[in-house]
FIZATI-624836 format. One record per residue (C-alpha): x, y, z; residue number from 1; residue in one letter. Coordinates in Angstrom, 1 decimal. Layout:
N
<atom <X,Y,Z>,NUM,A>
...
***
This chain:
292
<atom <21.3,34.4,-27.9>,1,M>
<atom <20.4,34.2,-24.2>,2,K>
<atom <19.5,37.9,-24.2>,3,K>
<atom <17.2,37.4,-27.2>,4,C>
<atom <15.4,34.6,-25.4>,5,I>
<atom <15.1,36.6,-22.2>,6,L>
<atom <13.7,39.6,-24.1>,7,F>
<atom <11.2,37.4,-25.9>,8,S>
<atom <10.1,35.9,-22.6>,9,I>
<atom <9.8,39.4,-21.1>,10,L>
<atom <7.8,40.7,-24.1>,11,L>
<atom <5.4,37.7,-23.9>,12,I>
<atom <4.9,38.2,-20.2>,13,A>
<atom <4.2,42.0,-20.7>,14,I>
<atom <1.8,41.3,-23.6>,15,S>
<atom <0.0,38.6,-21.7>,16,S>
<atom <-0.5,40.9,-18.6>,17,S>
<atom <-2.0,43.7,-20.7>,18,C>
<atom <-5.5,43.9,-22.2>,19,S>
<atom <-6.8,46.6,-24.5>,20,I>
<atom <-10.4,47.9,-23.8>,21,V>
<atom <-12.0,49.2,-27.0>,22,K>
<atom <-14.0,52.5,-27.1>,23,P>
<atom <-17.4,50.7,-27.1>,24,H>
<atom <-16.4,48.5,-24.1>,25,Q>
<atom <-15.8,48.7,-20.4>,26,V>
<atom <-13.9,46.1,-18.4>,27,A>
<atom <-13.7,44.8,-14.8>,28,V>
<atom <-11.1,42.6,-13.2>,29,K>
<atom <-12.0,39.3,-11.7>,30,S>
<atom <-9.4,38.1,-9.2>,31,K>
<atom <-9.8,34.6,-7.9>,32,L>
<atom <-13.5,34.7,-8.9>,33,G>
<atom <-14.1,38.0,-7.1>,34,K>
<atom <-15.3,40.9,-9.2>,35,I>
<atom <-13.5,44.2,-8.7>,36,N>
<atom <-16.2,47.0,-8.5>,37,K>
<atom <-13.9,49.5,-10.3>,38,K>
<atom <-14.9,49.8,-14.0>,39,V>
<atom <-12.1,50.4,-16.5>,40,K>
<atom <-12.8,52.6,-19.5>,41,E>
<atom <-11.3,52.3,-23.0>,42,A>
<atom <-7.5,51.9,-23.0>,43,G>
<atom <-4.9,49.4,-21.7>,44,P>
<atom <-5.6,47.4,-18.6>,45,V>
<atom <-2.7,45.7,-16.8>,46,Y>
<atom <-3.3,42.7,-14.6>,47,Y>
<atom <-1.7,39.5,-13.2>,48,N>
<atom <-2.5,36.8,-15.8>,49,P>
<atom <-2.0,34.1,-13.2>,50,F>
<atom <-4.5,35.4,-10.6>,51,L>
<atom <-6.7,37.9,-12.5>,52,T>
<atom <-8.6,38.0,-15.7>,53,K>
<atom <-10.2,41.0,-17.4>,54,V>
<atom <-13.9,40.8,-18.4>,55,I>
<atom <-14.9,43.1,-21.2>,56,K>
<atom <-18.6,44.1,-21.8>,57,V>
<atom <-20.0,45.9,-24.7>,58,N>
<atom <-21.9,49.1,-23.7>,59,V>
<atom <-23.0,50.4,-27.1>,60,R>
<atom <-26.6,50.1,-28.3>,61,T>
<atom <-27.4,46.5,-29.1>,62,M>
<atom <-30.1,45.1,-31.4>,63,N>
<atom <-31.7,41.8,-30.2>,64,L>
<atom <-33.9,40.3,-32.9>,65,S>
<atom <-36.7,37.9,-31.8>,66,I>
<atom <-39.2,35.8,-33.6>,67,K>
<atom <-42.2,35.0,-31.4>,68,E>
<atom <-45.8,33.9,-31.6>,69,N>
<atom <-47.9,36.4,-29.8>,70,L>
<atom <-51.6,36.0,-28.7>,71,P>
<atom <-54.3,38.5,-29.6>,72,S>
<atom <-57.5,39.5,-27.8>,73,K>
<atom <-59.7,37.3,-30.0>,74,E>
<atom <-57.4,34.3,-29.3>,75,G>
<atom <-55.4,34.2,-32.5>,76,L>
<atom <-51.7,33.5,-32.7>,77,T>
<atom <-49.7,36.2,-34.4>,78,I>
<atom <-46.2,35.6,-35.7>,79,L>
<atom <-44.1,38.6,-34.9>,80,S>
<atom <-40.5,39.5,-35.7>,81,E>
<atom <-39.4,42.1,-33.1>,82,S>
<atom <-36.3,44.0,-32.2>,83,S>
<atom <-35.1,45.2,-28.8>,84,I>
<atom <-32.7,48.1,-28.8>,85,L>
<atom <-30.9,48.3,-25.5>,86,Y>
<atom <-27.5,49.2,-23.9>,87,H>
<atom <-25.8,48.4,-20.6>,88,I>
<atom <-25.1,51.1,-18.0>,89,K>
<atom <-21.3,51.1,-17.7>,90,A>
<atom <-21.4,51.7,-13.9>,91,S>
<atom <-23.6,48.6,-13.4>,92,D>
<atom <-21.3,46.1,-15.3>,93,V>
<atom <-20.0,44.6,-12.0>,94,P>
<atom <-23.5,44.0,-10.7>,95,K>
<atom <-24.7,42.5,-14.1>,96,I>
<atom <-21.8,40.1,-14.1>,97,I>
<atom <-22.5,39.0,-10.5>,98,E>
<atom <-26.3,38.9,-10.6>,99,E>
<atom <-27.2,38.1,-14.2>,100,T>
<atom <-24.0,36.8,-15.9>,101,G>
<atom <-22.6,37.6,-19.3>,102,L>
<atom <-25.4,35.6,-21.0>,103,D>
<atom <-27.8,38.3,-20.0>,104,Y>
<atom <-29.9,38.2,-23.2>,105,E>
<atom <-30.9,34.6,-22.6>,106,S>
<atom <-31.1,34.9,-18.8>,107,N>
<atom <-33.0,38.1,-18.5>,108,L>
<atom <-34.0,40.1,-21.6>,109,I>
<atom <-35.6,37.4,-23.7>,110,L>
<atom <-37.7,35.9,-20.8>,111,P>
<atom <-39.0,39.3,-19.7>,112,V>
<atom <-39.8,40.3,-23.3>,113,F>
<atom <-41.8,37.2,-23.9>,114,R>
<atom <-43.8,37.7,-20.8>,115,S>
<atom <-44.4,41.4,-21.4>,116,A>
<atom <-45.2,41.0,-25.1>,117,A>
<atom <-47.7,38.2,-24.4>,118,S>
<atom <-49.4,40.1,-21.7>,119,D>
<atom <-49.7,43.3,-23.6>,120,V>
<atom <-50.7,41.8,-27.0>,121,C>
<atom <-53.4,39.7,-25.4>,122,S>
<atom <-55.3,43.0,-24.6>,123,R>
<atom <-55.3,44.1,-28.3>,124,Y>
<atom <-57.1,42.8,-31.4>,125,F>
<atom <-54.9,41.4,-34.1>,126,A>
<atom <-55.9,44.2,-36.5>,127,K>
<atom <-54.5,46.7,-33.9>,128,D>
<atom <-51.0,45.4,-34.6>,129,M>
<atom <-51.4,46.7,-38.2>,130,H>
<atom <-52.9,50.0,-37.3>,131,S>
<atom <-51.7,53.2,-35.5>,132,A>
<atom <-52.0,51.3,-32.2>,133,K>
<atom <-48.8,49.4,-33.0>,134,R>
<atom <-46.8,52.3,-31.5>,135,N>
<atom <-48.9,52.1,-28.4>,136,E>
<atom <-48.3,48.3,-28.1>,137,I>
<atom <-44.5,48.8,-28.6>,138,E>
<atom <-44.3,51.5,-26.0>,139,E>
<atom <-46.3,49.4,-23.4>,140,E>
<atom <-43.9,46.4,-24.0>,141,I>
<atom <-40.9,48.7,-23.6>,142,R>
<atom <-42.2,50.0,-20.3>,143,K>
<atom <-42.8,46.5,-19.0>,144,R>
<atom <-39.3,45.5,-20.1>,145,L>
<atom <-37.7,48.6,-18.6>,146,A>
<atom <-39.4,48.1,-15.2>,147,E>
<atom <-37.6,44.8,-14.7>,148,V>
<atom <-34.3,45.2,-16.7>,149,C>
<atom <-33.7,48.8,-15.6>,150,G>
<atom <-33.1,47.6,-12.1>,151,K>
<atom <-30.6,45.1,-13.4>,152,K>
<atom <-28.4,47.7,-15.1>,153,G>
<atom <-30.0,47.8,-18.6>,154,F>
<atom <-31.5,50.7,-20.5>,155,V>
<atom <-34.3,49.6,-22.9>,156,I>
<atom <-34.3,52.2,-25.7>,157,E>
<atom <-37.1,50.8,-27.9>,158,A>
<atom <-39.1,47.8,-28.8>,159,V>
<atom <-40.0,47.5,-32.4>,160,L>
<atom <-42.6,45.1,-33.9>,161,L>
<atom <-41.0,45.0,-37.4>,162,K>
<atom <-43.0,42.3,-39.0>,163,S>
<atom <-46.5,41.0,-38.1>,164,I>
<atom <-47.9,37.9,-39.9>,165,T>
<atom <-51.6,37.4,-39.4>,166,L>
<atom <-53.6,34.3,-40.2>,167,P>
<atom <-54.6,34.2,-43.9>,168,A>
<atom <-58.3,34.5,-43.3>,169,G>
<atom <-57.9,37.5,-41.0>,170,L>
<atom <-55.5,39.1,-43.4>,171,T>
<atom <-58.1,38.9,-46.2>,172,K>
<atom <-60.8,40.3,-43.9>,173,S>
<atom <-58.6,43.2,-42.9>,174,I>
<atom <-57.7,43.9,-46.5>,175,E>
<atom <-61.4,43.9,-47.4>,176,T>
<atom <-62.3,46.2,-44.6>,177,K>
<atom <-59.5,48.6,-45.5>,178,L>
<atom <-60.6,48.6,-49.1>,179,E>
<atom <-64.2,49.4,-47.9>,180,A>
<atom <-62.9,52.2,-45.7>,181,E>
<atom <-60.8,53.6,-48.5>,182,Q>
<atom <-63.8,53.5,-50.8>,183,E>
<atom <-65.9,55.2,-48.1>,184,A>
<atom <-63.3,57.9,-47.8>,185,L>
<atom <-63.2,58.4,-51.5>,186,R>
<atom <-67.0,58.8,-51.7>,187,M>
<atom <-66.9,61.1,-48.8>,188,E>
<atom <-64.3,63.2,-50.6>,189,F>
<atom <-66.4,63.2,-53.8>,190,V>
<atom <-69.5,64.3,-51.8>,191,L>
<atom <-67.6,66.9,-49.9>,192,D>
<atom <-66.3,68.3,-53.2>,193,R>
<atom <-69.8,68.4,-54.7>,194,Q>
<atom <-71.1,70.1,-51.5>,195,K>
<atom <-68.4,72.7,-51.8>,196,K>
<atom <-69.2,73.3,-55.4>,197,E>
<atom <-72.9,73.9,-54.6>,198,V>
<atom <-71.8,76.2,-51.8>,199,E>
<atom <-69.6,78.1,-54.3>,200,R>
<atom <-72.5,78.5,-56.7>,201,Q>
<atom <-74.8,79.7,-54.0>,202,L>
<atom <-72.2,82.2,-52.8>,203,I>
<atom <-71.7,83.4,-56.4>,204,E>
<atom <-75.5,83.7,-56.9>,205,A>
<atom <-75.8,85.5,-53.7>,206,D>
<atom <-73.1,87.8,-54.7>,207,G>
<atom <-74.9,88.6,-58.0>,208,V>
<atom <-78.1,89.2,-56.1>,209,K>
<atom <-76.4,91.5,-53.7>,210,K>
<atom <-74.7,93.4,-56.6>,211,T>
<atom <-78.1,93.9,-58.2>,212,N>
<atom <-79.7,95.1,-55.0>,213,V>
<atom <-76.8,97.5,-54.4>,214,I>
<atom <-77.1,98.8,-58.0>,215,Q>
<atom <-80.9,99.2,-57.6>,216,A>
<atom <-80.4,101.0,-54.2>,217,E>
<atom <-77.8,103.2,-55.8>,218,A>
<atom <-80.1,104.1,-58.7>,219,K>
<atom <-83.0,104.8,-56.3>,220,A>
<atom <-80.7,107.0,-54.2>,221,E>
<atom <-79.6,108.9,-57.3>,222,S>
<atom <-83.2,109.5,-58.4>,223,M>
<atom <-84.1,110.6,-54.9>,224,R>
<atom <-81.1,113.0,-54.7>,225,I>
<atom <-82.0,114.3,-58.3>,226,E>
<atom <-85.7,114.8,-57.3>,227,A>
<atom <-84.6,116.6,-54.1>,228,E>
<atom <-82.3,118.8,-56.2>,229,G>
<atom <-85.1,119.7,-58.6>,230,R>
<atom <-87.5,120.5,-55.7>,231,A>
<atom <-84.9,122.6,-54.1>,232,K>
<atom <-84.3,124.4,-57.3>,233,S>
<atom <-88.0,125.1,-57.8>,234,I>
<atom <-88.2,126.3,-54.2>,235,E>
<atom <-85.3,128.6,-54.6>,236,I>
<atom <-86.7,130.0,-57.9>,237,E>
<atom <-90.1,130.6,-56.3>,238,A>
<atom <-88.5,132.4,-53.4>,239,K>
<atom <-86.5,134.5,-55.9>,240,A>
<atom <-89.7,135.4,-57.8>,241,N>
<atom <-91.5,136.2,-54.6>,242,K>
<atom <-88.6,138.4,-53.4>,243,N>
<atom <-88.5,140.2,-56.8>,244,A>
<atom <-92.3,140.8,-56.7>,245,N>
<atom <-92.0,142.0,-53.1>,246,D>
<atom <-89.2,144.4,-54.1>,247,M>
<atom <-91.2,145.6,-57.1>,248,L>
<atom <-94.4,146.2,-55.0>,249,N>
<atom <-92.3,147.9,-52.4>,250,A>
<atom <-90.8,150.2,-55.0>,251,S>
<atom <-94.2,151.4,-56.5>,252,I>
<atom <-95.4,154.6,-54.6>,253,S>
<atom <-98.4,157.0,-55.2>,254,A>
<atom <-96.2,159.6,-56.8>,255,N>
<atom <-94.8,157.1,-59.3>,256,I>
<atom <-98.4,156.0,-60.2>,257,L>
<atom <-99.3,159.8,-60.6>,258,K>
<atom <-96.4,160.3,-62.9>,259,M>
<atom <-97.2,157.3,-64.9>,260,K>
<atom <-100.8,158.6,-65.2>,261,E>
<atom <-99.6,162.0,-66.4>,262,I>
<atom <-97.3,160.3,-68.9>,263,E>
<atom <-100.3,158.3,-70.2>,264,A>
<atom <-102.4,161.5,-70.6>,265,F>
<atom <-99.6,163.1,-72.5>,266,I>
<atom <-99.3,160.2,-74.9>,267,K>
<atom <-103.1,160.3,-75.4>,268,L>
<atom <-103.1,164.0,-76.1>,269,S>
<atom <-100.5,163.7,-78.7>,270,T>
<atom <-102.2,160.9,-80.5>,271,S>
<atom <-103.9,161.7,-84.0>,272,A>
<atom <-107.0,159.7,-83.2>,273,N>
<atom <-110.0,161.2,-81.4>,274,S>
<atom <-110.6,159.9,-77.9>,275,K>
<atom <-113.2,160.1,-75.1>,276,T>
<atom <-111.8,160.2,-71.6>,277,I>
<atom <-114.1,159.4,-68.7>,278,I>
<atom <-113.0,160.3,-65.2>,279,T>
<atom <-114.5,161.0,-61.9>,280,D>
<atom <-112.9,164.4,-61.9>,281,G>
<atom <-110.8,163.6,-58.9>,282,K>
<atom <-108.0,162.1,-60.7>,283,G>
<atom <-107.0,158.8,-62.0>,284,G>
<atom <-107.7,157.3,-65.4>,285,L>
<atom <-110.9,155.3,-65.4>,286,L>
<atom <-111.5,154.5,-69.1>,287,N>
<atom <-110.5,155.6,-72.5>,288,V>
<atom <-112.7,155.3,-75.6>,289,L>
<atom <-110.8,155.6,-78.8>,290,E>
<atom <-112.7,156.9,-81.8>,291,D>
<atom <-111.5,155.5,-85.1>,292,K>
***
């Protein structure tokens, strides 16, 4: 019985002197109020429960939601629901506990955010928070927050303006303006489409015109080539005739002419008709008078 009691006491003593650090945590020991600079990673941590305590700090990404009234450049008050995504540097946990404390969100992050958000938003118009400039505003606030909190051991990952509530009158004005801009864009699209259709028709007409011109030029070129061909053919034929005549003239000699003359006299002498032949007596046929 006594052994069971002693074992139970020993088990309680061991369990009370051991703390388990989870994977998303780190821990430091505080002995008699003094922080040990050595950071303990995930796993068991043994300590003296009478003199020391183990302080665990979450080092995973945290989401701090804030509802805040923010000023605009025109002096309006904008209700904003924002989120700050941040995590703690594990190596800076001892410094955070000593300088800022475990209530670091209230002591550090929230006050710095309110100051940075008010300063940044006061330089923008309310409508900018609903436009593409929202990302610009978020990034400026994040940088301001990181300048201060980064030195204290915090990493500011992002600042998100999740919900922006504008005054009713301004909301209506913005909606009207957006509708007008959308209508203007629609009309611009219609006009652009009509312009492109006109350009298409002009290009098509120009294409037809160019086709006709090309066809006319091709026809004219064909006629020119055909005319040149005919002229060339006539020229060749004329040259051929000239060459033939030249060859014929070159082939006619005095003896041939004399022979032809004799042949003519022979044919006349054999004819049944009476004829009168006039000659100069020297040769050559001058005239023939046929008596019938």
